[in-house]
C-alpha positions in Angstrom: 8.8 9.4 -19.7 6.7 7.9 -22.7 3.3 8.6 -21.2 0.2 7.4 -21.9 -2.1 9.6 -24.3 -4.8 9.6 -21.6 -2.8 11.2 -18.8 0.9 12.9 -21.3 -1.2 16.6 -20.2 -1.7 16.0 -16.6 2.2 17.1 -15.4 1.7 20.0 -16.9 0.0 21.8 -14.8 2.5 19.7 -11.6 5.3 22.2 -9.9 8.8 20.8 -8.9 8.1 19.3 -5.9 10.5 17.7 -3.2 9.0 15.3 -0.6 11.2 14.3 1.7 12.7 17.7 2.0 10.1 18.9 4.6 8.3 16.2 6.1 6.5 18.4 8.2 5.3 20.8 5.4 5.1 17.6 3.2 2.4 16.2 5.5 0.5 19.4 5.8 0.7 19.8 1.8 -1.0 16.5 1.3 -3.6 16.6 4.3 -4.5 19.9 2.3 -5.2 18.5 -0.9 -7.7 15.6 0.5 -9.1 17.7 2.7 -10.0 19.9 -0.7 -10.9 16.4 -2.2 -12.6 14.7 0.7 -15.3 12.1 -0.4 -19.2 12.2 0.7 -20.2 10.3 2.8 -21.4 6.7 1.3 -24.3 5.2 3.2 -23.0 2.0 2.0 -20.1 2.2 3.7 -19.7 2.4 7.9 -16.7 4.2 9.3 -15.4 4.2 12.4 -12.2 5.4 14.3 -10.8 3.2 17.5 -7.5 2.9 18.9 -5.7 -0.8 19.6 -2.4 -1.7 21.4 0.4 -0.8 19.8 4.6 -1.9 20.2 5.1 1.9 21.3 1.5 2.6 22.9 -1.8 3.1 21.2 -2.4 2.7 17.6 -5.7 4.2 15.7 -7.0 2.5 12.9 -10.0 3.6 10.8 -12.6 0.6 10.4 -14.4 0.5 7.1 -17.4 -1.8 7.0 -19.9 -2.5 4.3 -24.1 -1.3 5.8 -25.9 -3.8 3.6 -27.4 -7.3 4.1 -25.3 -10.2 4.0 -23.4 -12.9 5.4 -21.3 -12.1 8.6 -18.4 -12.9 9.0 -17.3 -11.2 6.5 -13.6 -10.9 5.0 -11.0 -8.7 6.3 -8.2 -6.4 4.8 -5.8 -4.6 6.4 -4.8 -1.7 4.5 -1.3 0.4 4.8 -1.2 4.3 3.0 1.7 5.3 1.4 3.6 8.0 1.2 7.4 7.7 0.9 7.4 6.7 4.7 7.2 10.0 5.8 3.9 11.1 5.0 0.6 9.8 4.6 -2.1 9.3 6.6 -5.6 7.4 7.1 -7.0 10.1 4.6 -4.3 9.6 2.0 -5.7 5.9 1.4 -9.1 6.1 2.2 -10.3 6.0 -1.8 -8.6 2.5 -2.1 -10.2 1.4 1.2 -13.6 2.4 0.0 -12.8 0.7 -3.0 -11.8 -2.6 -1.5 -15.0 -2.6 0.9 -17.6 -2.1 -1.8 -16.1 -4.6 -4.2 -15.2 -7.3 -1.3 -17.6 -6.9 0.8 -14.7 -7.0 3.2 -14.1 -5.4 6.6 -11.4 -3.0 6.0 -8.6 -1.8 8.4 -6.7 0.8 7.8 -3.7 1.3 9.9 -2.1 4.9 11.2 1.3 3.7 11.9 4.6 5.8 13.1 6.0 7.8 10.2 10.0 8.0 9.9 12.3 10.0 10.2 10.8 10.7 13.5 10.0 7.2 13.8 12.5 5.3 11.7 12.5 1.2 10.4 11.1 -1.0 12.2 8.3 1.6 14.0 6.2 1.3 10.6 6.5 -2.2 10.1 6.2 -3.1 13.9 2.8 -1.1 13.9 1.3 -2.9 10.9 2.2 -6.3 12.1 0.6 -5.3 15.5 -2.5 -4.5 13.5 -2.7 -7.8 12.4 -2.4 -9.8 15.3 -4.7 -7.4 16.7 -7.2 -7.9 13.5 -7.0 -11.9 14.0 -7.4 -12.0 17.8 -10.5 -9.6 17.8 -11.9 -11.3 14.8 -15.2 -12.4 16.7 -16.2 -8.9 17.5 -15.3 -7.2 14.4 -17.4 -9.8 12.3 -14.6 -10.7 10.7 -13.5 -14.6 9.2 -9.9 -15.4 10.1 -9.6 -17.8 7.6 -10.2 -14.9 5.0 -7.7 -12.2 5.9 -5.7 -10.0 3.6 -3.0 -7.2 3.8 -3.1 -4.1 1.2 -1.2 -1.0 0.4 0.2 1.5 -2.0 3.7 2.7 -2.7 5.5 2.5 0.7 2.3 1.1 2.4 2.8 -1.9 -0.3 6.4 -2.4 1.4 4.8 -2.6 4.7 2.1 -4.9 3.0 4.4 -7.6 1.4 6.7 -7.5 5.1 3.8 -8.3 7.3 2.9 -10.9 4.7 6.5 -12.2 5.2 6.7 -11.8 8.6 3.4 -13.6 9.2 5.0 -16.9 7.1 7.9 -16.3 9.4 6.3 -16.2 13.0 3.5 -18.3 12.5 1.5 -15.7 13.0 -2.2 -15.4 11.0 -2.8 -16.3 8.1 -3.4 -14.8 5.2 -4.8 -15.9 1.9 -3.7 -12.4 -0.1 -1.4 -9.5 -0.5 -2.6 -6.8 -2.9 0.8 -4.6 -3.6 -0.1 -1.5 -5.5 2.7 0.2 -7.2 5.2 -1.4 -4.0 8.7 0.0 -3.0 10.6 -3.2 -2.4 14.5 -2.7 -2.7 16.4 0.3 -0.7 19.6 -0.9 -2.9 17.6 1.0 -6.0 20.0 -0.7 -8.5 17.8 -1.4 -11.0 17.4 0.5 -14.3 13.9 1.9 -13.6 15.6 3.8 -11.3 17.5 6.2 -13.2 15.2 6.3 -16.3 12.5 8.0 -14.1 13.8 11.4 -13.8 11.4 14.3 -12.6 10.8 16.1 -9.8 7.3 16.8 -10.6 6.1 13.2 -9.5 7.9 10.6 -7.2 11.2 9.7 -9.4 14.8 8.2 -9.1 15.8 10.6 -6.6 12.7 10.4 -4.5 12.8 6.5 -4.3 16.9 6.4 -3.2 15.8 9.1 -0.3 12.8 7.8 1.1 14.9 4.9 2.0 17.4 6.9 3.6 14.7 8.4 6.0 12.6 5.2 6.7 15.8 3.1 7.5 17.5 6.0 9.6 20.4 3.9 11.5 19.3 0.2 10.7 20.5 -2.3 8.2 18.1 -3.1 5.7 16.4 -7.0 6.2 13.7 -8.4 4.6 11.0 -6.8 6.5 12.1 -3.4 5.6 12.9 -3.9 1.7 11.4 -7.3 1.0 13.3 -7.8 -1.8 15.8 -8.8 0.1 14.1 -11.7 1.2 15.9 -15.1 0.4 12.6 -17.5 0.3 9.3 -16.4 -0.6 8.1 -20.1 -1.0 5.0 -20.1 1.6 3.7 -16.7 0.9 0.2 -16.3 -0.2 -1.1 -15.2 -3.5 -0.2 -11.8 -4.9 -1.1 -9.4 -7.1 1.1 -6.5 -8.3 -0.1 -3.0 -10.0 3.3 -2.0 -11.6 3.3 1.1 -13.4 5.7 1.7 -16.9 7.1 4.9 -16.3 7.6 4.4 -12.6 11.1 4.3 -10.7 9.6 1.4 -8.5 8.6 -0.8 -11.6 12.0 -2.9 -12.3 12.2 -4.2 -7.9 8.0 -5.2 -8.9 8.7 -6.9 -11.7 11.7 -8.7 -10.0 9.5 -9.4 -7.1 6.7 -10.8 -8.9 9.3 -13.0 -11.0 10.8 -14.0 -7.5 7.1 -15.2 -6.2 6.2 -16.8 -9.2 9.5 -19.1 -9.3 9.3 -19.9 -5.5 5.4 -21.3 -6.5 3.3 -18.4 -5.1 0.1 -17.6 -7.4 1.2 -14.2 -8.9 -0.7 -11.7 -11.2 1.2 -8.6 -12.4 -0.5 -5.5 -14.2 1.4 -3.4 -15.4 -0.5 0.0 -16.1 0.9 1.5 -19.9 2.7 4.6 -19.8 1.7 5.6 -16.1 4.1 7.4 -13.8 3.9 6.3 -9.8 0.7 7.3 -8.1 -1.1 8.6 -11.7 -4.3 7.7 -10.0 -4.3 10.2 -7.9 -3.5 12.8 -10.4 -5.8 11.8 -13.0 -8.2 9.9 -11.2 -11.2 9.7 -13.9 -9.0 8.4 -16.5 -9.8 5.6 -18.1 -6.6 4.2 -17.3 -7.3 4.6 -13.6 -10.6 3.2 -14.0 -9.2 0.2 -15.4 -6.3 -0.1 -13.2 -9.0 0.1 -10.2 -11.3 -2.5 -11.8 -8.4 -5.0 -12.3 -7.2 -5.0 -8.7 -10.4 -4.9 -6.6 -11.9 -7.8 -9.1 -8.6 -10.0 -8.2 -8.7 -8.9 -4.1 -12.6 -10.1 -4.4 -12.1 -13.1 -6.1 -9.6 -13.9 -3.3 -12.0 -13.1 -0.6 -14.8 -15.1 -1.7 
């Protein structure tokens, strides 16, 4: 991989790691990293936890709400965290949720969906779609404008966001005005060139990309709500923004999905981060490359939710 000069040194201090070998250990490791870097309280954001009815019992969501004066109702964004479908939790997506909340003045509903391999597909998808429906049904209580709903997600969460957008269209569910897909995992077949080009056991590479789909799908066959790249028809979906990293195993499937969206008449913006690897923002959050990437997608979702 040829990395951007701003972040080329970052991986020098990262040891080899297989996030799929022991999902429980990976979850504990990620929690410890996040705890060490937990954000300070921000008086501009009110954060609360609640439980909502899920398809398999109560489902926990974290709600972020701007505290400043402003017109209500506000736009609403369903956020789905990353973690290769097997790890991650509400804290994993905390930074992105805060960024969207402040930039767009939106209420963010972050979903603690069930994880594989204990809960293979369609568990996570079902949880995320249920959370969207709950948000629309409870828009008044949430002070959310049901005409300004969006979905957003990073990595595996990007797959879930794209899948929920497809399901909302197919099931005549809540209308969505935008889908924010950040380095999304979209294709379980893993046949495009970037999967084979990106081999580095310090990051999410082609090996991890193939393995995560096996754990997520279990014995299920992949359909478009598991792997959105399998969708035959993308017409009628909400406008999309895709963040794509050049040195990412998932690069080509995101590029292809963006092309298919545009061919289907969906307003689509692609932002390719040069020389960046998957989830580079987490490794180098203060780099200018990360700041520029974040500014681009926060601007896009803010504009969509006006």
